[in-house]
C-alpha positions, 0 to 999 in steps of 0.5 A: 858426570854426577858428583857429591860433597859431604861434610859432618855427616856421621863418620865423615867430618871435613870430607874431601879436601880437593876439588872444592870437596866434590867426589866424582862418581865415575863409571867405576868408583872405588872407596877404600879405608878402615872400618868406620871410616865412612865408605859405606856411608858415602855409597849409601848417600849416593844410592839415596840421591840417585833414587830421589833423582829418579823419583822426581824424573818419573813423577813419583814425588814432587819438589814441593813434597820432597822439600817438606821439613825432615822429609829427607831424614824420615823418608829417605835416609832411614832407608839405609839407616842413616837418619841419625848421622845428620847434625846441625853442621851437616852439608850434603850436595849432590849434582846428578844428571837431572837434578842438583840437591843441597842439604844445609842448615837442616833444609833441602833445596832442589834444582832441576837440570834440563837434560834430555839424555837422562838415563833412568837407572835401576839401582841396586845396593848389595850389602855385605850381609848377603852371605846369610840369606840362604838361611831364610826362605823369603824376605817375609821370614825376616823382620829386618830394619834394613829396607835396603837388605829387604830389597836385595832379598827381593831382587835375589828372589827375582833373579832365582825365579828368572833362571831357566837353565844352569848358570856357570859361575866365574870361579872354579868351573862351578855351575849353579841351578835352581830347583823351582819345585823346592825353591833351592839353589844347588852348586854343581861341580864335576864331583858333586851337587850340593845345596848352596846352604852346604857350600863354602862361605865364599860361594854363599857370598858370591852367588847372590851378588853374581846372580842379582848383578847378572839378572839386573844388568841383562834386564836393563840391557833388554829394556834399553833396547825397547825405545817405547815410552809412556804416552802423555795419557799414560803419564798423566794416569801414572802421576795421578796414581802416584799422588793417591799412593803418597797421600794414603796415610794408611800405608807405610813408607815401604808400602808406598815405595812398593806401590809406586814401583809397581805403578812405574813398571812401564818406564824402561830403565837404561842404566844399572847402578850397581853399588857393592859392599866388599865384593871380596867377601870370603873369596880367595884372591884369584876368585876376587879377580874372576868375580871382578871381571864379571862385575866389569863386564856387567858394567860395560853392557850400557853406557850409563851403567855405574859400578860403585864398590867399597873394599878392604882388599888390596887385591881389588885395587891391584886387579883394577889396575890390571883392567885399566892397563889392559885398556891402555894396551888395547888402544896401542895394539889396535889391529894386531890380532895375535897380540889382541888374543894374548891380551884378551886371554888375560883380561877379556875385552868385555871387562876392560876399563878406560882409565878416564872412567875410574875414581878411587878414594881413601877414607881416614877414620881418624880424621873423618877426611877423604883423599883421592888416590894418586895415579900414574898414567891412570893406574892407581898408585901402590901407595894406598892404605891397603898396600901400606897395611901389607908393608906394615906387616912385613916391617913388623916381621923384619923387626921380629927377625932382628930381635931373633938375631940378638938372642 
């Protein structure tokens, strides 16, 4: 199991106070907290180190090249625009499945782990800004500073072009179809068919997240069925080509990354790492649950898949508890067909989660610290920041009623 330790990096100060500072990155990992508390910062760091680890395993880069001064800052952290978060006191450690990394005293050290069962991942970072992408025709239309947003736009374009038939979305019995001649997505209901740009903000948030997650999870599942790998001769040719790309000073870092990606297309990816900012964005609570069930289903397609989410929604935490409780009941019900049907009507079998596969962490923007959310027999505690905010609202209303009674 991979894990990360962070201190004095941007909004993260003292970091996690238990487990010697290590945050466990499980099959489902959830970060909750206020704006500016560091949720996305940690999610982006995890994405960065998973990508670096993959690049080392494939031979895209070497340990020597990676260890050069400011390489982490200038080549990798700026991908998510995190380079300015580094300070003299920053400590970052990441233990992956194939490599361990430690950044301290402005130096990055790398240690290889001999692991024959390493699952080469497809990594996707889904940004909160996804709901505006329907107002541009292609990634090239935007001069974006965020490389991660550009990559999401590219994958969204790939997901659209892979659509050969109508896809049913997980909310409101709504279909979506792609008009290849006009490069337009259309929302279809029983009553009408409209351009996605005319649809609600909820659909504009959900559609790119759903399509990309569905497309990449299925792509990885298909690749994982193909056991054929590179021959030694192909591997040597790839490493030679990668070396030539990285030594070509006429290419930008982004152009090098795209060239390497094209070279490494022969590698079969066997895990999908889906990192999602605010899956609840612009969605009604019941729609959040329908989307979440889909994300859990995609995550369950492969053993090595992981779903990492940041959220401001108390419903996401509560629905996560529902999926965990369903997993507990599934084990107890066992072969009782009638009870299984009742259970799967509430939580589909493909969306059920094992409580051992969950980590939920709370971020405190005031102290820059992180705490693991307590659980009861695997169910996340109701005593979390999000539920406390709801309780605070109720308390304020009670106080107003007391004032009214004194009038």
